[in-house]
LOVO-374887 format. One record per residue (C-alpha): residue in three letters; z, y, x. Coordinates in steps of 0.001 Angstrom, whole numbers. Layout:
<sites>
<site rest="ALA" c3="Z" c2="Y" c1="X"/>
...
</sites>
This chain:
<sites>
<site rest="MET" c3="288761" c2="103953" c1="-95894"/>
<site rest="ILE" c3="285408" c2="103703" c1="-97631"/>
<site rest="ASN" c3="285311" c2="103533" c1="-101455"/>
<site rest="LYS" c3="282708" c2="101250" c1="-102958"/>
<site rest="ILE" c3="280433" c2="103074" c1="-105361"/>
<site rest="VAL" c3="279600" c2="101189" c1="-108574"/>
<site rest="THR" c3="276387" c2="102305" c1="-110187"/>
<site rest="PRO" c3="275848" c2="102312" c1="-114000"/>
<site rest="SER" c3="273329" c2="99465" c1="-113682"/>
<site rest="ALA" c3="275862" c2="97366" c1="-111764"/>
<site rest="LYS" c3="278426" c2="97959" c1="-114489"/>
<site rest="LEU" c3="275924" c2="96726" c1="-117096"/>
<site rest="ASP" c3="275137" c2="93637" c1="-115046"/>
<site rest="LEU" c3="278843" c2="92847" c1="-114660"/>
<site rest="ALA" c3="279468" c2="93279" c1="-118392"/>
<site rest="LYS" c3="276479" c2="91060" c1="-119220"/>
<site rest="LYS" c3="277683" c2="88389" c1="-116784"/>
<site rest="THR" c3="281175" c2="88507" c1="-118284"/>
<site rest="ARG" c3="279786" c2="88126" c1="-121821"/>
<site rest="ASN" c3="277704" c2="85125" c1="-120750"/>
<site rest="GLN" c3="280720" c2="83480" c1="-119151"/>
<site rest="LEU" c3="282796" c2="84026" c1="-122290"/>
<site rest="LYS" c3="279942" c2="82668" c1="-124387"/>
<site rest="TRP" c3="279777" c2="79431" c1="-122391"/>
<site rest="HIS" c3="283548" c2="79071" c1="-122428"/>
<site rest="ASN" c3="283468" c2="79336" c1="-126216"/>
<site rest="VAL" c3="280651" c2="76776" c1="-126442"/>
<site rest="VAL" c3="282531" c2="74306" c1="-124235"/>
<site rest="PHE" c3="285714" c2="74840" c1="-126241"/>
<site rest="ILE" c3="283951" c2="74206" c1="-129569"/>
<site rest="ILE" c3="282214" c2="71092" c1="-128216"/>
<site rest="SER" c3="285539" c2="69707" c1="-126945"/>
<site rest="LEU" c3="287086" c2="70243" c1="-130371"/>
<site rest="LEU" c3="284275" c2="68237" c1="-131956"/>
<site rest="VAL" c3="283953" c2="65475" c1="-129365"/>
<site rest="PHE" c3="287610" c2="64745" c1="-128524"/>
<site rest="PRO" c3="288563" c2="63277" c1="-131946"/>
<site rest="ILE" c3="285471" c2="61035" c1="-131849"/>
<site rest="LEU" c3="286254" c2="59787" c1="-128333"/>
<site rest="SER" c3="289879" c2="59226" c1="-129306"/>
<site rest="TYR" c3="288835" c2="57160" c1="-132320"/>
<site rest="PHE" c3="286593" c2="54884" c1="-130275"/>
<site rest="ALA" c3="289185" c2="54627" c1="-127508"/>
<site rest="PHE" c3="291729" c2="53178" c1="-129926"/>
<site rest="GLN" c3="289185" c2="51058" c1="-131804"/>
<site rest="LEU" c3="287860" c2="49536" c1="-128597"/>
<site rest="LYS" c3="291414" c2="49262" c1="-127227"/>
<site rest="TRP" c3="290711" c2="51517" c1="-124239"/>
<site rest="VAL" c3="294072" c2="53041" c1="-125056"/>
<site rest="ASN" c3="297097" c2="51092" c1="-126224"/>
<site rest="SER" c3="298189" c2="52322" c1="-129617"/>
<site rest="LYS" c3="301547" c2="51656" c1="-131225"/>
<site rest="PRO" c3="301782" c2="47913" c1="-132008"/>
<site rest="GLU" c3="301442" c2="47071" c1="-135675"/>
<site rest="PHE" c3="302319" c2="43970" c1="-137632"/>
<site rest="SER" c3="299041" c2="42319" c1="-138525"/>
<site rest="ASN" c3="298296" c2="40600" c1="-141796"/>
<site rest="ASP" c3="296900" c2="37818" c1="-139603"/>
<site rest="ILE" c3="300465" c2="36655" c1="-138925"/>
<site rest="GLU" c3="301791" c2="37378" c1="-142411"/>
<site rest="ALA" c3="299263" c2="35693" c1="-144686"/>
<site rest="PRO" c3="299718" c2="32118" c1="-143305"/>
<site rest="VAL" c3="303487" c2="32200" c1="-143907"/>
<site rest="ALA" c3="304552" c2="30751" c1="-147253"/>
<site rest="LYS" c3="307688" c2="30816" c1="-149343"/>
<site rest="LEU" c3="308847" c2="27215" c1="-149652"/>
<site rest="VAL" c3="310717" c2="26264" c1="-152815"/>
<site rest="VAL" c3="312481" c2="22901" c1="-152956"/>
<site rest="ASP" c3="314484" c2="22201" c1="-156128"/>
<site rest="GLY" c3="315338" c2="25900" c1="-156414"/>
<site rest="THR" c3="316255" c2="26317" c1="-152732"/>
<site rest="VAL" c3="314095" c2="28787" c1="-150801"/>
<site rest="GLY" c3="312891" c2="28464" c1="-147226"/>
<site rest="THR" c3="309756" c2="29171" c1="-145225"/>
<site rest="ALA" c3="306729" c2="27195" c1="-144018"/>
<site rest="PHE" c3="303606" c2="28249" c1="-142132"/>
<site rest="LEU" c3="300015" c2="27105" c1="-141935"/>
<site rest="VAL" c3="298884" c2="25552" c1="-138622"/>
<site rest="ASN" c3="295518" c2="24304" c1="-139840"/>
<site rest="SER" c3="293659" c2="24330" c1="-143136"/>
<site rest="THR" c3="295650" c2="21377" c1="-144538"/>
<site rest="THR" c3="298945" c2="21336" c1="-142600"/>
<site rest="LEU" c3="302145" c2="23382" c1="-142493"/>
<site rest="LEU" c3="305270" c2="23228" c1="-140376"/>
<site rest="THR" c3="308754" c2="23866" c1="-141730"/>
<site rest="ALA" c3="312390" c2="22978" c1="-141002"/>
<site rest="ARG" c3="313549" c2="19431" c1="-141744"/>
<site rest="HIS" c3="316804" c2="20592" c1="-143313"/>
<site rest="MET" c3="314802" c2="22380" c1="-146006"/>
<site rest="ILE" c3="313660" c2="18983" c1="-147338"/>
<site rest="MET" c3="316593" c2="16855" c1="-146194"/>
<site rest="ASN" c3="317067" c2="15278" c1="-149632"/>
<site rest="LYS" c3="313372" c2="14518" c1="-150031"/>
<site rest="ASN" c3="311113" c2="11681" c1="-148926"/>
<site rest="ILE" c3="307609" c2="11427" c1="-147528"/>
<site rest="GLY" c3="305184" c2="11810" c1="-150421"/>
<site rest="ASP" c3="307456" c2="14091" c1="-152453"/>
<site rest="LYS" c3="306118" c2="17419" c1="-153694"/>
<site rest="VAL" c3="307304" c2="20964" c1="-152935"/>
<site rest="ASP" c3="306030" c2="24389" c1="-153982"/>
<site rest="LEU" c3="304417" c2="26991" c1="-151742"/>
<site rest="PHE" c3="303761" c2="30684" c1="-152378"/>
<site rest="PHE" c3="301591" c2="32605" c1="-149922"/>
<site rest="GLU" c3="302715" c2="36016" c1="-151124"/>
<site rest="LYS" c3="301018" c2="37966" c1="-148325"/>
<site rest="SER" c3="297622" c2="36303" c1="-148663"/>
<site rest="LYS" c3="294829" c2="38260" c1="-150336"/>
<site rest="THR" c3="294856" c2="35989" c1="-153386"/>
<site rest="GLN" c3="298651" c2="35405" c1="-153341"/>
<site rest="LEU" c3="297896" c2="31699" c1="-153328"/>
<site rest="GLN" c3="300319" c2="29310" c1="-155016"/>
<site rest="THR" c3="299995" c2="25597" c1="-154380"/>
<site rest="THR" c3="301852" c2="22293" c1="-154204"/>
<site rest="ALA" c3="302412" c2="20574" c1="-150864"/>
<site rest="THR" c3="303137" c2="16946" c1="-150091"/>
<site rest="ILE" c3="305740" c2="15994" c1="-147487"/>
<site rest="LYS" c3="303758" c2="14291" c1="-144728"/>
<site rest="PHE" c3="306201" c2="13743" c1="-141883"/>
<site rest="ILE" c3="309957" c2="14111" c1="-141361"/>
<site rest="THR" c3="311494" c2="13849" c1="-137908"/>
<site rest="LYS" c3="314295" c2="11314" c1="-137561"/>
<site rest="THR" c3="317773" c2="12141" c1="-136303"/>
<site rest="ASN" c3="321050" c2="10332" c1="-135864"/>
<site rest="VAL" c3="323004" c2="13598" c1="-135906"/>
<site rest="GLN" c3="324961" c2="14101" c1="-139086"/>
<site rest="VAL" c3="325279" c2="17496" c1="-140763"/>
<site rest="GLN" c3="328984" c2="18241" c1="-141137"/>
<site rest="ALA" c3="330824" c2="20307" c1="-143701"/>
<site rest="GLN" c3="332102" c2="22741" c1="-141071"/>
<site rest="GLY" c3="328662" c2="23340" c1="-139606"/>
<site rest="VAL" c3="325507" c2="21875" c1="-138112"/>
<site rest="PRO" c3="325742" c2="20421" c1="-134579"/>
<site rest="PHE" c3="323236" c2="22036" c1="-132239"/>
<site rest="GLU" c3="321769" c2="18620" c1="-131406"/>
<site rest="TYR" c3="320472" c2="18516" c1="-134965"/>
<site rest="PHE" c3="318248" c2="21533" c1="-134342"/>
<site rest="LEU" c3="316373" c2="19841" c1="-131474"/>
<site rest="THR" c3="314296" c2="17846" c1="-133985"/>
<site rest="ASP" c3="314716" c2="20048" c1="-137045"/>
<site rest="PHE" c3="311144" c2="20196" c1="-138321"/>
<site rest="ALA" c3="308779" c2="18514" c1="-140773"/>
<site rest="LEU" c3="305110" c2="18540" c1="-141770"/>
<site rest="LEU" c3="303643" c2="19369" c1="-145151"/>
<site rest="SER" c3="300087" c2="18703" c1="-146293"/>
<site rest="VAL" c3="298064" c2="20702" c1="-148814"/>
<site rest="PRO" c3="294539" c2="20609" c1="-150233"/>
<site rest="GLU" c3="292242" c2="22448" c1="-147827"/>
<site rest="ILE" c3="292898" c2="26185" c1="-147685"/>
<site rest="THR" c3="289825" c2="28101" c1="-146559"/>
<site rest="ASP" c3="290735" c2="31720" c1="-147273"/>
<site rest="ILE" c3="293820" c2="31967" c1="-145033"/>
<site rest="GLN" c3="293552" c2="31877" c1="-141246"/>
<site rest="PRO" c3="296228" c2="29539" c1="-139811"/>
<site rest="LEU" c3="298610" c2="30690" c1="-137117"/>
<site rest="ASN" c3="297780" c2="29737" c1="-133540"/>
<site rest="LEU" c3="300278" c2="27621" c1="-131632"/>
<site rest="GLY" c3="301193" c2="28938" c1="-128205"/>
<site rest="SER" c3="303356" c2="27530" c1="-125437"/>
<site rest="SER" c3="307103" c2="27958" c1="-125384"/>
<site rest="ALA" c3="307042" c2="27146" c1="-121661"/>
<site rest="ASN" c3="305438" c2="30538" c1="-121022"/>
<site rest="ALA" c3="308173" c2="32447" c1="-122845"/>
<site rest="LYS" c3="310816" c2="34255" c1="-120819"/>
<site rest="ASN" c3="314171" c2="35810" c1="-121514"/>
<site rest="LEU" c3="313849" c2="39255" c1="-123125"/>
<site rest="ASP" c3="310307" c2="38547" c1="-124335"/>
<site rest="GLU" c3="309738" c2="40167" c1="-127726"/>
<site rest="VAL" c3="309330" c2="37918" c1="-130750"/>
<site rest="ILE" c3="308538" c2="38337" c1="-134444"/>
<site rest="LEU" c3="310116" c2="36356" c1="-137269"/>
<site rest="VAL" c3="308336" c2="36047" c1="-140611"/>
<site rest="GLY" c3="309988" c2="34465" c1="-143615"/>
<site rest="TYR" c3="311649" c2="34686" c1="-146992"/>
<site rest="PRO" c3="315396" c2="35293" c1="-146587"/>
<site rest="GLN" c3="317093" c2="35065" c1="-149972"/>
<site rest="GLY" c3="313586" c2="34508" c1="-151391"/>
<site rest="ASP" c3="312449" c2="38000" c1="-150414"/>
<site rest="TYR" c3="309644" c2="38506" c1="-147882"/>
<site rest="SER" c3="310737" c2="39882" c1="-144513"/>
<site rest="ILE" c3="309272" c2="40475" c1="-141057"/>
<site rest="THR" c3="311567" c2="41365" c1="-138170"/>
<site rest="LYS" c3="311377" c2="41636" c1="-134407"/>
<site rest="GLY" c3="313764" c2="41059" c1="-131557"/>
<site rest="ASN" c3="314062" c2="39325" c1="-128210"/>
<site rest="ILE" c3="314629" c2="35938" c1="-126672"/>
<site rest="ASN" c3="318211" c2="36247" c1="-125442"/>
<site rest="SER" c3="318071" c2="32906" c1="-123655"/>
<site rest="ASP" c3="315838" c2="29863" c1="-123352"/>
<site rest="LYS" c3="318921" c2="27674" c1="-123805"/>
<site rest="TYR" c3="321516" c2="27579" c1="-126569"/>
<site rest="GLN" c3="324897" c2="26070" c1="-125731"/>
<site rest="GLY" c3="323096" c2="24055" c1="-123064"/>
<site rest="PHE" c3="320442" c2="22729" c1="-125451"/>
<site rest="ASN" c3="316697" c2="23327" c1="-125072"/>
<site rest="LEU" c3="316523" c2="25856" c1="-127902"/>
<site rest="PHE" c3="315631" c2="29537" c1="-128029"/>
<site rest="LYS" c3="318497" c2="31941" c1="-128656"/>
<site rest="LEU" c3="317160" c2="34996" c1="-130505"/>
<site rest="ASP" c3="318557" c2="38351" c1="-131594"/>
<site rest="ALA" c3="315839" c2="38974" c1="-134208"/>
<site rest="THR" c3="317378" c2="39309" c1="-137659"/>
<site rest="ALA" c3="317237" c2="36196" c1="-139861"/>
<site rest="ASN" c3="319121" c2="34940" c1="-142898"/>
<site rest="PRO" c3="319162" c2="31868" c1="-145174"/>
<site rest="GLY" c3="315595" c2="31456" c1="-146403"/>
<site rest="ASN" c3="314082" c2="32224" c1="-142986"/>
<site rest="SER" c3="314537" c2="28571" c1="-142032"/>
<site rest="GLY" c3="311238" c2="26892" c1="-141216"/>
<site rest="GLY" c3="309469" c2="30156" c1="-140454"/>
<site rest="PRO" c3="307509" c2="30869" c1="-137273"/>
<site rest="CYS" c3="308932" c2="32465" c1="-134160"/>
<site rest="ILE" c3="305914" c2="34402" c1="-132904"/>
<site rest="SER" c3="305325" c2="35839" c1="-129454"/>
<site rest="LYS" c3="304701" c2="39567" c1="-129898"/>
<site rest="ALA" c3="302499" c2="39519" c1="-126789"/>
<site rest="ASP" c3="299716" c2="37382" c1="-128277"/>
<site rest="ASN" c3="300733" c2="36509" c1="-131879"/>
<site rest="THR" c3="301045" c2="32782" c1="-131126"/>
<site rest="VAL" c3="303819" c2="30560" c1="-132452"/>
<site rest="ILE" c3="306329" c2="29589" c1="-129762"/>
<site rest="GLY" c3="309037" c2="28166" c1="-132015"/>
<site rest="ILE" c3="310313" c2="27370" c1="-135504"/>
<site rest="LEU" c3="313398" c2="29157" c1="-136773"/>
<site rest="VAL" c3="315932" c2="26475" c1="-137668"/>
<site rest="GLY" c3="319347" c2="28093" c1="-137874"/>
<site rest="GLY" c3="321917" c2="30678" c1="-136951"/>
<site rest="SER" c3="324899" c2="30647" c1="-134687"/>
<site rest="GLY" c3="327363" c2="30915" c1="-137559"/>
<site rest="ARG" c3="330006" c2="33427" c1="-138471"/>
<site rest="PHE" c3="331634" c2="33371" c1="-135018"/>
<site rest="ALA" c3="328536" c2="34659" c1="-133218"/>
<site rest="GLN" c3="326673" c2="36725" c1="-135748"/>
<site rest="GLY" c3="323321" c2="38203" c1="-134810"/>
<site rest="GLU" c3="322116" c2="35215" c1="-132801"/>
<site rest="ASN" c3="319624" c2="32748" c1="-134253"/>
<site rest="VAL" c3="318136" c2="29483" c1="-133089"/>
<site rest="ALA" c3="314528" c2="28291" c1="-132823"/>
<site rest="VAL" c3="313253" c2="24872" c1="-131812"/>
<site rest="LYS" c3="310573" c2="25248" c1="-129140"/>
<site rest="ILE" c3="306978" c2="24578" c1="-130167"/>
<site rest="ASP" c3="306273" c2="22507" c1="-127039"/>
<site rest="ASP" c3="309005" c2="20068" c1="-128099"/>
<site rest="VAL" c3="307616" c2="19985" c1="-131632"/>
<site rest="ILE" c3="304117" c2="19129" c1="-130410"/>
<site rest="LYS" c3="305487" c2="16500" c1="-128010"/>
<site rest="ILE" c3="307403" c2="14687" c1="-130768"/>
<site rest="LEU" c3="304438" c2="14826" c1="-133132"/>
<site rest="LYS" c3="302124" c2="13387" c1="-130482"/>
<site rest="GLN" c3="304602" c2="10572" c1="-129870"/>
<site rest="ALA" c3="304439" c2="9874" c1="-133607"/>
<site rest="GLY" c3="300635" c2="9769" c1="-133436"/>
<site rest="ILE" c3="300167" c2="13064" c1="-135268"/>
<site rest="LYS" c3="297672" c2="15604" c1="-133951"/>
<site rest="PHE" c3="296462" c2="18846" c1="-135494"/>
</sites>
C-alpha cells in the first residue's frame, strides 16, 4: 500500500479552494434570499401561481340593499341604469312605483331611488302555507335608476354552462345586514323544475340577489327562495338564461 504524500503547498491550495467554494455558496444563498420574495410577488401578481381565492369588491359593490315599504331584499346592477331583483320583493307594487336602494359596498356608499320598470307575469298564486315552485320560474323584475358611472355592473354569464357541484357565491342583505356566502349547486333541477338547487347559506333579505359563478364571477342566477322548514339548507335560484329569454320575449334588452 502506498500512502499519498500531501505537501504544505497542496494543503494551502485545498484550503483556499474550500474557502472560495464556501464564499460562492454564501453569495448564492444571500442572492436567493433577496430574489425569491421578489419573484414570488410577481408570480402572484401576474397569476403565474394560483393564490387563495378572495372575494372581490367587483362583485360586492354592484349589489344593493333593496327597501320596499320597510321590507328588505336585494337587487344588483346589470348595466349603468338597470338592476335585477326578485318579483316577490315588489309584489304589491306597480310599474312606475319607487323603491329605495343602498349600495353599501360601493366606494361612495351610494343611496338612490329606483323606478320599477318591468314585472314578470304569473298565474301562480302565493299561498299561505308556502310558495309553489312554479312561482319561482318567473320570479324576477327590473328596476331603473339614473345612470350610475362609479360602480361596475355585474356581468351576466350562462346558466347552461353550470354543472352540479360547481361553486357559487351569494351576495345580499339577509335581515338587512350585508352578507357574502359560498356553496355549491346541488342540482340543476328543483322538484323537477328548471331551477338551481343551492346549499350556499341564504336567509330572508337575500331574495333578488345574484347567484355568481365562483369560476368567473358572472351571474348565473337570481336567488328567489328557500326550500322551507322541511328541507333547511337548500335554496332556489332562477336561471339567468331563462331570465334573459323572458326579457327578450318582452322586448327588453340590456
